[in-house]
Steps between C-alpha positions, in 0.01 A plus 500: 500500500200316358129538563283189497154453657525838677832399663824684422823314571862479382575244230769421245245321281453784245875501435509131395174490302555631148241337272124507567570703811289437804588839650555823304641830620238761582662845491198663667538277806881467476494119537404188306133402475341167414450449126229230529703263285429135588797384287761720667805329640855599576750428223795524740532271801521694823498437870557668832767407754416567863827656616412463867445125480667381179844661498653167389269499196606856424867402502431186295304698240773756446773235496308312230443824309873575511581146380245526218641837396856367488388199295327731251808720478722197437262369233509831314879523480 
């Protein structure tokens, strides 16, 4: 959970933003709070798949992930 402009909502953003973090964990509130960092940006690409409407994209994503993983395994042997 993150807090921004008095709103609290679920987000994966803090888990993909490692340097110059835009949200930092606040133990007193038990969620992430805005760090007022204008240069913050996620270092890991992320997205959300709407499972109710985009089931084909879900399948495509995991098929591509499996293919990528097998290519990496083959390259390392």
